[in-house]
C-alpha positions as CSV (number, residue, x, y, z in Angstrom):
1,M,9.5,27.5,6.9
2,N,5.8,28.4,8.3
3,T,3.1,27.3,5.5
4,A,-0.4,29.0,5.2
5,P,-3.2,27.4,8.0
6,G,-5.0,25.9,5.1
7,T,-2.0,23.9,3.6
8,T,-1.4,22.7,7.1
9,R,-4.6,21.5,7.8
10,T,-4.9,20.0,4.1
11,A,-1.7,18.0,4.9
12,L,-3.1,16.6,8.3
13,S,-6.5,15.9,6.7
14,A,-4.5,14.1,3.6
15,F,-2.8,12.3,6.9
16,A,-5.9,11.1,8.9
17,A,-7.9,9.7,5.7
18,T,-5.2,7.3,4.9
19,L,-5.3,6.1,8.6
20,A,-7.8,3.8,8.0
21,V,-7.1,2.1,11.2
22,A,-4.8,1.0,13.6
23,A,-5.3,-0.6,16.9
24,A,-6.3,-4.2,17.6
25,V,-4.8,-7.6,17.7
26,T,-6.4,-8.4,21.1
27,G,-10.1,-8.7,22.2
28,C,-12.3,-5.9,23.4
29,A,-14.7,-5.4,26.3
30,T,-18.2,-7.1,26.1
31,S,-21.1,-6.7,23.4
32,A,-23.9,-3.9,23.3
33,A,-26.8,-4.3,21.1
34,D,-27.1,-3.0,17.2
35,S,-30.5,-2.7,15.6
36,P,-32.8,-5.6,14.2
37,T,-31.2,-6.2,11.1
38,K,-32.2,-7.5,7.8
39,A,-31.7,-11.2,6.2
40,G,-28.3,-12.0,5.8
41,A,-26.9,-9.5,8.5
42,Q,-25.7,-10.9,11.9
43,A,-29.0,-11.6,14.2
44,N,-28.7,-9.9,17.8
45,T,-29.4,-11.8,20.8
46,S,-33.0,-11.3,22.3
47,A,-31.1,-9.4,24.9
48,D,-29.1,-6.8,22.3
49,T,-32.7,-6.1,21.0
50,A,-33.7,-5.4,24.2
51,A,-31.0,-3.4,25.3
52,Y,-30.8,-1.5,21.9
53,T,-34.5,-0.9,22.6
54,A,-34.4,0.6,25.8
55,T,-31.5,3.3,24.8
56,L,-34.1,4.6,21.9
57,K,-36.8,5.1,24.7
58,G,-34.6,8.2,25.8
59,L,-33.3,9.8,22.7
60,D,-36.5,11.2,21.2
61,R,-35.3,15.0,22.0
62,Y,-32.0,14.5,19.5
63,Y,-33.9,12.6,16.6
64,H,-36.5,15.8,16.9
65,Q,-34.0,18.4,17.1
66,R,-34.2,21.6,14.8
67,L,-31.6,22.4,12.5
68,D,-30.5,25.9,12.3
69,W,-28.7,26.1,8.9
70,G,-26.3,29.4,8.5
71,P,-22.8,30.4,7.2
72,C,-19.9,28.2,8.3
73,K,-17.2,29.3,10.3
74,D,-14.7,28.8,7.3
75,P,-15.4,31.3,4.7
76,E,-14.1,28.9,2.2
77,L,-17.0,26.4,2.5
78,T,-18.8,29.6,2.9
79,R,-17.8,30.7,-0.8
80,T,-18.7,27.0,-2.2
81,G,-22.5,27.3,-0.7
82,T,-22.2,25.6,2.1
83,Q,-24.2,25.9,5.1
84,C,-23.5,24.8,8.4
85,A,-25.6,23.8,11.7
86,K,-25.1,22.2,14.9
87,V,-26.5,18.9,16.2
88,T,-26.5,17.9,20.0
89,V,-25.8,14.2,20.7
90,P,-25.5,11.9,24.0
91,L,-21.9,11.8,25.0
92,D,-23.0,8.3,26.1
93,Y,-26.4,6.8,24.3
94,A,-26.7,4.5,27.2
95,A,-27.3,7.3,29.4
96,P,-29.4,9.8,27.0
97,K,-29.8,12.6,29.8
98,G,-26.4,12.7,30.8
99,P,-23.5,14.9,29.1
100,T,-24.0,16.0,25.8
101,L,-21.6,16.8,22.5
102,S,-22.0,19.7,20.0
103,L,-21.2,18.3,16.4
104,T,-21.1,20.2,13.5
105,V,-22.4,19.2,10.0
106,S,-22.4,21.1,6.7
107,R,-24.7,20.7,3.6
108,L,-24.7,21.4,-0.1
109,K,-28.7,21.4,-0.6
110,A,-29.7,19.8,-4.1
111,T,-29.5,22.0,-6.8
112,G,-33.0,20.5,-8.3
113,S,-36.9,20.7,-7.9
114,D,-38.8,19.1,-5.4
115,R,-39.7,16.2,-7.8
116,E,-36.2,15.7,-8.5
117,R,-34.9,15.6,-4.9
118,R,-34.2,12.2,-3.4
119,G,-33.1,12.8,-0.3
120,I,-29.8,12.8,1.7
121,I,-26.4,11.2,1.2
122,Q,-24.0,11.4,4.2
123,T,-20.4,11.6,3.5
124,N,-16.9,10.7,5.5
125,P,-13.7,11.6,4.0
126,G,-12.0,8.8,5.9
127,G,-9.5,8.8,9.0
128,P,-10.7,8.3,11.6
129,G,-10.0,12.3,12.1
130,G,-10.6,13.7,8.7
131,H,-12.0,16.6,8.6
132,G,-15.6,16.3,7.1
133,L,-17.3,19.8,6.5
134,G,-15.5,20.0,3.1
135,M,-16.8,16.9,2.1
136,P,-19.8,18.2,0.0
137,A,-18.3,20.4,-1.9
138,Q,-15.5,17.9,-2.8
139,L,-18.5,15.0,-3.7
140,R,-20.5,17.7,-5.5
141,A,-17.9,18.5,-8.1
142,K,-17.8,14.7,-9.4
143,M,-21.8,14.5,-9.1
144,T,-23.4,14.8,-12.7
145,P,-26.1,17.6,-12.9
146,R,-28.8,15.0,-12.3
147,V,-27.0,13.4,-9.3
148,A,-26.5,16.7,-7.9
149,A,-30.1,17.5,-8.6
150,A,-31.0,14.7,-6.4
151,Y,-29.3,14.9,-2.8
152,D,-28.6,17.1,-0.3
153,V,-24.9,16.2,0.6
154,I,-24.4,16.0,4.3
155,G,-21.0,16.4,6.1
156,M,-19.6,16.3,9.4
157,D,-16.6,17.1,11.7
158,T,-17.2,13.6,13.5
159,R,-17.5,13.4,17.6
160,G,-14.0,15.0,19.3
161,L,-12.7,16.6,16.1
162,G,-12.7,19.7,14.5
163,E,-16.2,22.2,15.3
164,S,-17.4,18.7,17.3
165,S,-16.3,19.4,20.6
166,A,-13.1,18.9,19.8
167,L,-10.0,16.7,22.5
168,D,-7.3,18.3,22.6
169,C,-5.0,16.0,25.0
170,G,-1.7,19.0,24.5
171,L,0.1,16.3,22.2
172,D,3.1,17.9,21.0
173,S,3.8,15.6,18.0
174,I,2.9,12.6,16.4
175,S,3.8,10.4,18.1
176,W,2.7,7.1,16.3
177,F,3.5,8.0,12.9
178,R,7.3,7.5,13.0
179,G,9.6,4.8,12.2
180,A,11.4,3.6,14.7
181,G,14.3,3.7,13.3
182,F,17.7,1.5,13.4
183,D,18.9,0.8,16.6
184,R,17.4,0.1,20.2
185,A,17.6,3.7,21.6
186,S,15.7,4.5,18.3
187,F,12.9,2.2,19.5
188,D,12.7,3.2,22.9
189,R,12.7,6.7,22.1
190,V,9.5,6.0,20.1
191,A,8.0,3.5,22.1
192,K,7.9,5.8,25.0
193,K,6.3,8.6,23.1
194,S,3.6,6.6,22.4
195,A,2.7,5.7,25.8
196,D,3.5,9.4,27.0
197,D,0.9,10.3,24.6
198,A,-1.6,7.9,25.7
199,R,-1.3,8.7,29.4
200,K,-1.8,12.5,28.5
201,C,-5.2,12.1,27.3
202,G,-6.1,9.7,29.9
203,K,-5.0,12.1,32.6
204,K,-7.4,14.6,31.0
205,Y,-10.2,12.8,29.8
206,G,-10.4,9.5,31.9
207,D,-13.0,7.1,30.8
208,R,-14.9,9.5,28.5
209,L,-12.9,8.4,26.1
210,A,-14.5,5.1,25.6
211,H,-17.4,6.9,23.9
212,Y,-15.6,8.2,21.0
213,S,-16.2,4.7,19.2
214,T,-17.2,4.1,15.7
215,R,-20.6,2.4,16.9
216,N,-21.2,5.8,19.1
217,I,-20.1,7.9,15.3
218,A,-22.6,5.4,13.3
219,R,-25.5,6.8,16.0
220,D,-24.7,9.9,15.3
221,V,-25.3,9.6,11.8
222,D,-28.7,8.3,12.7
223,V,-29.3,11.5,14.9
224,I,-28.4,13.6,11.9
225,R,-30.7,12.0,9.8
226,G,-33.6,11.7,11.9
227,A,-32.9,15.6,12.7
228,L,-32.9,16.1,9.1
229,G,-36.8,15.1,8.9
230,E,-35.8,12.3,6.7
231,R,-36.7,8.8,6.6
232,K,-33.5,7.1,5.0
233,T,-29.9,8.1,4.5
234,S,-27.6,7.0,1.6
235,W,-23.9,7.1,2.6
236,F,-20.5,7.9,0.7
237,G,-17.4,7.0,2.5
238,Q,-13.6,6.2,1.5
239,S,-10.9,4.6,3.3
240,Y,-12.6,4.8,7.1
241,G,-15.4,6.4,5.8
242,T,-16.3,2.7,4.1
243,Y,-15.8,1.0,7.7
244,L,-18.2,3.9,9.7
245,G,-20.5,2.7,6.5
246,A,-20.6,-0.6,7.0
247,V,-21.3,-0.2,10.7
248,Y,-23.6,2.2,10.2
249,A,-25.6,-0.4,7.7
250,N,-25.2,-3.0,10.2
251,M,-26.4,-1.2,13.2
252,F,-29.5,0.3,11.0
253,P,-30.3,-1.2,8.0
254,D,-33.8,-0.2,7.4
255,K,-32.1,3.2,7.1
256,V,-29.7,3.3,4.6
257,D,-31.0,4.2,0.8
258,R,-28.1,3.8,-1.2
259,L,-24.2,2.8,0.3
260,V,-21.0,3.6,-1.8
261,L,-17.7,2.6,-0.4
262,D,-15.1,3.8,-1.6
263,S,-11.4,2.3,-0.8
264,A,-12.7,0.3,1.6
265,M,-10.6,-2.1,4.2
266,N,-11.2,-5.8,5.5
267,P,-13.4,-5.1,8.5
268,R,-12.2,-8.5,10.3
269,D,-9.0,-6.8,10.1
270,Y,-10.0,-3.5,11.4
271,G,-7.0,-2.9,13.4
272,L,-3.1,-3.2,13.6
273,R,-2.9,-6.1,11.0
274,M,-4.7,-4.1,8.5
275,F,-1.7,-0.7,9.4
276,Q,1.2,-3.7,9.2
277,A,-0.6,-4.8,5.4
278,M,0.2,-1.0,4.0
279,G,3.9,-1.8,5.0
280,P,4.5,-4.5,1.9
281,A,2.1,-2.4,-0.3
282,N,4.0,0.9,0.2
283,E,7.7,-0.8,-0.7
284,K,5.6,-2.0,-3.7
285,A,5.0,1.7,-4.7
286,L,8.7,3.0,-3.8
287,D,9.3,0.2,-6.5
288,D,6.9,1.5,-9.0
289,V,8.3,5.0,-8.6
290,A,12.4,3.1,-9.2
291,R,11.1,2.1,-12.3
292,W,9.7,5.3,-13.1
293,A,12.6,7.4,-12.0
294,A,15.8,4.9,-13.5
295,P,15.0,6.0,-17.4
296,R,15.0,9.4,-16.0
297,D,18.3,9.8,-14.2
298,A,19.5,12.7,-16.5
299,E,16.6,14.9,-14.6
300,Y,16.7,13.8,-11.0
301,H,19.7,11.6,-11.1
302,L,18.7,9.0,-8.3
303,G,19.8,6.1,-10.5
304,K,19.9,4.5,-13.8
305,T,18.4,1.2,-12.7
306,P,15.3,0.6,-10.4
307,A,17.6,-1.1,-8.2
308,A,20.0,1.8,-7.9
309,V,16.6,4.0,-7.3
310,R,16.1,2.5,-4.5
311,A,19.2,1.9,-2.6
312,T,19.5,5.4,-3.2
313,V,16.1,5.8,-1.0
314,E,17.0,3.4,1.1
315,G,20.5,5.3,1.7
316,L,18.5,8.5,2.3
317,V,17.1,6.9,5.3
318,R,20.5,5.4,6.7
319,R,21.6,8.9,6.1
320,A,19.1,10.6,8.2
321,A,19.5,8.3,11.1
322,Q,23.2,9.7,11.1
323,R,22.7,13.3,10.8
324,P,18.9,14.9,10.3
325,I,18.2,16.3,7.6
326,E,17.2,19.7,7.8
327,V,14.2,21.3,5.4
328,G,12.2,24.5,6.1
329,G,13.3,24.7,9.6
330,D,12.5,21.1,10.6
331,R,14.7,18.3,11.0
332,L,14.0,14.9,9.1
333,D,15.3,11.9,10.8
334,H,15.0,8.1,10.0
335,E,12.4,8.1,12.2
336,S,10.4,10.9,10.1
337,L,11.6,10.5,6.9
338,P,9.4,8.0,6.1
339,F,6.3,9.6,6.8
340,V,7.3,12.2,4.0
341,L,7.9,8.9,1.7
342,Y,4.5,7.4,2.8
343,F,2.7,10.3,1.7
344,L,4.1,10.8,-1.4
345,G,3.7,7.2,-2.6
346,T,0.2,7.5,-2.7
347,D,-0.9,8.0,-6.4
348,D,0.7,6.8,-9.6
349,V,0.1,10.4,-10.9
350,D,2.8,11.7,-8.1
351,N,5.8,10.1,-9.0
352,A,7.4,12.9,-11.0
353,E,7.1,14.6,-6.9
354,Y,8.2,11.7,-5.2
355,A,11.3,11.9,-7.4
356,K,11.9,15.4,-7.2
357,T,11.3,15.5,-3.2
358,V,14.2,12.3,-2.8
359,R,16.5,14.8,-5.1
360,M,15.2,17.8,-2.9
361,L,16.6,15.9,0.3
362,L,19.2,14.5,-1.1
363,D,20.6,18.2,-1.9
364,A,19.4,19.3,2.1
365,A,21.7,16.2,3.0
366,A,24.7,17.4,1.3
367,G,24.5,20.9,2.5
368,R,22.9,22.7,0.1
369,A,20.0,25.1,0.1
370,V,16.6,23.6,-0.7
371,E,13.2,24.9,-0.9
372,P,10.5,22.4,0.0
373,S,7.4,22.4,-1.8
374,E,3.7,23.1,-0.9
375,R,3.1,19.6,0.1
376,V,6.3,19.0,1.6
377,A,6.0,22.0,3.9
378,G,2.3,21.0,4.8
379,L,3.8,17.3,6.0
380,L,5.9,18.7,8.0
381,G,3.5,21.3,9.0
382,A,1.5,18.3,10.0
383,M,4.4,16.3,11.8
384,F,6.2,18.9,13.9
385,R,3.7,21.8,14.6
386,T,0.7,22.7,16.4
387,G,-1.0,26.2,17.3
388,P,-3.9,27.9,16.7
389,D,-3.3,28.5,13.2
390,E,-1.4,25.3,12.2
391,T,-3.2,22.6,13.9
392,G,-0.4,19.9,12.6
393,T,-1.2,17.2,15.2
394,G,-2.8,18.5,18.6
395,K,-6.7,18.2,18.7
396,D,-7.2,16.1,15.1
397,Y,-4.7,13.7,16.0
398,A,-5.6,13.1,19.7
399,S,-9.1,12.6,17.9
400,T,-7.6,9.9,15.7
401,L,-6.8,8.0,18.7
402,A,-9.6,8.6,20.5
403,V,-11.7,6.4,17.9
404,L,-8.9,4.0,16.9
405,C,-8.4,3.2,20.5
406,A,-12.5,3.4,21.9
407,D,-13.4,0.6,18.9
408,T,-9.7,-1.7,19.5
409,T,-7.0,-3.1,21.4
410,A,-3.7,-3.1,21.3
411,P,-0.6,-4.9,22.9
412,G,0.9,-2.8,25.9
413,N,4.2,-4.8,25.6
414,A,6.9,-2.8,23.8
415,E,8.7,-6.0,23.2
416,W,6.0,-7.1,20.9
417,Y,6.6,-3.8,18.3
418,R,10.6,-4.4,18.3
419,K,9.7,-7.8,17.6
420,A,7.2,-7.1,14.5
421,I,9.3,-4.6,13.2
422,E,12.3,-7.2,13.4
423,K,10.6,-9.5,11.4
424,A,9.3,-6.8,8.6
425,R,12.6,-5.1,8.6
426,P,14.1,-7.8,5.7
427,K,12.0,-7.1,3.0
428,Q,10.8,-4.0,4.1
429,P,13.6,-1.9,4.6
430,V,11.9,1.8,4.6
431,F,8.8,1.1,5.7
432,G,8.7,-2.0,8.2
433,P,9.9,-0.2,11.1
434,F,7.0,2.8,10.3
435,H,4.0,0.3,9.8
436,N,4.7,-1.9,12.9
437,A,5.9,0.9,15.4
438,P,4.3,1.0,19.1
439,M,0.6,2.1,19.1
440,P,-0.8,4.6,21.8
441,C,-3.7,2.3,21.8
442,G,-1.6,-0.5,24.3
443,W,-1.5,2.2,26.9
444,W,-4.8,3.5,26.6
445,Q,-6.8,4.2,29.6
446,A,-10.0,3.7,28.5
447,K,-10.7,0.6,27.6
448,P,-13.6,-0.2,24.5
449,S,-16.7,-0.2,25.9
450,E,-18.2,-2.4,23.8
451,A,-17.6,-5.1,21.0
452,P,-17.0,-3.5,17.4
453,T,-19.7,-4.5,15.1
454,K,-19.3,-7.6,13.0
455,I,-19.7,-6.7,9.4
456,S,-22.3,-9.2,7.5
457,S,-25.1,-7.9,5.5
458,D,-26.8,-8.3,2.0
459,L,-27.3,-4.8,1.4
460,P,-27.0,-3.5,-2.0
461,A,-23.7,-1.5,-1.9
462,L,-21.1,0.2,-4.8
463,Q,-17.8,-0.8,-3.9
464,I,-14.7,1.2,-6.0
465,Q,-11.4,-0.3,-5.2
466,A,-7.8,0.7,-6.7
467,T,-5.3,-2.5,-7.5
468,G,-2.4,-0.4,-6.2
469,D,-3.9,1.1,-3.2
470,T,-1.4,1.7,-0.9
471,R,-3.7,2.4,2.5
472,T,-6.7,0.0,2.0
473,T,-4.7,-2.8,0.0
474,Y,-7.0,-4.4,-2.8
475,E,-6.8,-7.0,-0.8
476,Q,-8.1,-5.6,2.3
477,G,-10.7,-4.3,-0.2
478,L,-11.6,-7.7,-1.3
479,G,-12.7,-8.6,2.7
480,M,-15.0,-6.1,2.6
481,H,-16.5,-7.4,-0.5
482,K,-16.9,-10.5,1.0
483,A,-18.2,-8.6,4.3
484,M,-21.2,-6.7,2.5
485,R,-22.3,-9.7,0.4
486,G,-24.6,-7.3,-1.9
487,S,-22.2,-5.6,-3.1
488,K,-21.0,-5.0,-6.5
489,L,-17.0,-4.3,-6.8
490,V,-15.6,-2.0,-9.7
491,T,-11.9,-2.5,-10.0
492,V,-9.5,0.4,-10.8
493,P,-6.3,-0.7,-12.3
494,V,-4.4,2.6,-10.8
495,R,-2.0,3.0,-7.7
496,T,-4.7,5.7,-5.4
497,H,-6.6,5.7,-2.5
498,A,-9.7,7.7,-2.5
499,V,-10.6,7.0,-5.7
500,Y,-13.7,8.8,-6.9
501,V,-12.9,12.2,-5.1
502,G,-9.3,12.1,-5.4
503,Y,-8.4,10.4,-8.8
504,A,-9.6,11.2,-12.7
505,N,-11.1,7.7,-14.0
506,A,-14.0,8.2,-16.2
507,C,-15.0,4.9,-15.8
508,A,-15.3,5.1,-12.1
509,D,-16.9,8.0,-11.9
510,K,-19.8,6.8,-14.3
511,A,-20.2,3.9,-11.7
512,V,-20.7,5.9,-9.1
513,N,-23.1,8.5,-10.7
514,D,-24.7,5.9,-12.2
515,Y,-25.7,4.3,-9.3
516,L,-26.6,7.2,-7.0
517,L,-29.0,8.3,-9.9
518,T,-30.7,5.2,-10.2
519,G,-30.4,2.9,-7.4
520,E,-29.2,0.0,-9.7
521,L,-26.3,-1.9,-9.3
522,P,-23.6,-3.4,-12.2
523,A,-25.1,-6.9,-13.3
524,K,-21.7,-8.6,-12.1
525,D,-18.2,-6.9,-10.7
526,Y,-16.0,-5.3,-13.2
527,T,-12.4,-3.7,-13.9
528,C,-12.1,-0.2,-15.2
529,P,-9.6,1.0,-18.2
530,R,-7.1,3.7,-17.2
531,D,-7.7,6.9,-18.2
532,P,-4.8,7.8,-21.1
533,Q,-1.3,8.0,-19.5
534,K,-0.7,11.3,-17.6
535,D,2.7,12.6,-16.5
536,G,4.2,11.1,-13.5
537,R,2.7,7.5,-14.4
């Protein structure tokens, strides 16, 4: 079954937004310079400062370029009142006279008068690899009128993504987000696909790929600030966007106004360790769904006890290993089925959809005719199909890998992953082979050209974190809170990811809007109450 292009793109954006990270347990290359930092942030050596100052000398033409705003390419963005413009940035900031990239940025202007306007707030939806041009409209929808009056909201497709000089390695399916199955043949197939995708990207782009790092994206963010004529920028980032925002704040502390980090990761674990941490979180989400579904066995027929529901799901994955499940023209096997379950477990309000989808898959496995929901059809498209109208993997997936592999390194020994999978499998029977699968970064040709930024700052920031987050877990968020010492943490006791934009919680909404309006952080960390119970919880 084909899905509408918007459905597939939405599903992929959701996929990329949850790729909060994924590569790296080994070291990176030599360090390059950050900008001078305020008290409390990591001090740079004099050599670093000199190198950064030398780089800035050639960047005037980028900071002072004129942006011509007009209709966006996507008519849906135009419908929301969003405008778009092109920004030119250097591919390599150490060689500003060299090759350039054309980035597309978007804007929703402040609704208030000049007196009410405070400035700009730049945004990132996550990923890396989440399309960002629609983010201003999503953020504006949650802003109070007074906050909307104060900020021009700025979005961007980051370098190498979407409308920003997109990379395309010719990848025909997702190699990484696949479970490595139950047998050696399945593992070898997934490992080979991962290595092959890395080689495809290396063959087409070579060492150019080293320039798609988060540090360079942060430099792009600052060029955009300068090109907009703003002395400072505020920032709203969710998931990977919290890491990008923290990197920017450490590299350009004097340019930061108000900083919101929604669903943050531990910057010290940026890489494979954080991705592995998602395994237990998703098993816990499955247990949560099982507890919800058990008393509703008359409706879903998944089992009358939580243990029985879990056994049903585990059995479904084993069944798919024996015979792939035909759904909407696609075949879900034990390598691809965890991908669907992974997404359905994100929000506690989606318990009913999770249970309904498992029931549908059981029926399909039994040979009954089924019709996938729009969301499931979009996820299948994101995994299996590419093309000009269905960007299932292709360019977006290549961009995701480019950023991760420019930031970090990963083991290039397939046996390392096999051992990690088998170690995780007993306690993570569904998601262990998925969250420990071989990463293309292990076979990436272009190694990181500079060390990642060490996140360490006293800058004020508001952090929002859900206790049941299956992507950037609550424990991961505490790592960011510790690194951003000036932050205040608002805890939301729900299972979700990307709270402010994606989940209805009046307390969290108020925390973000109050901070953006006044600039005053809470006096201390606090926990929000849950909103009234909704169907699906």
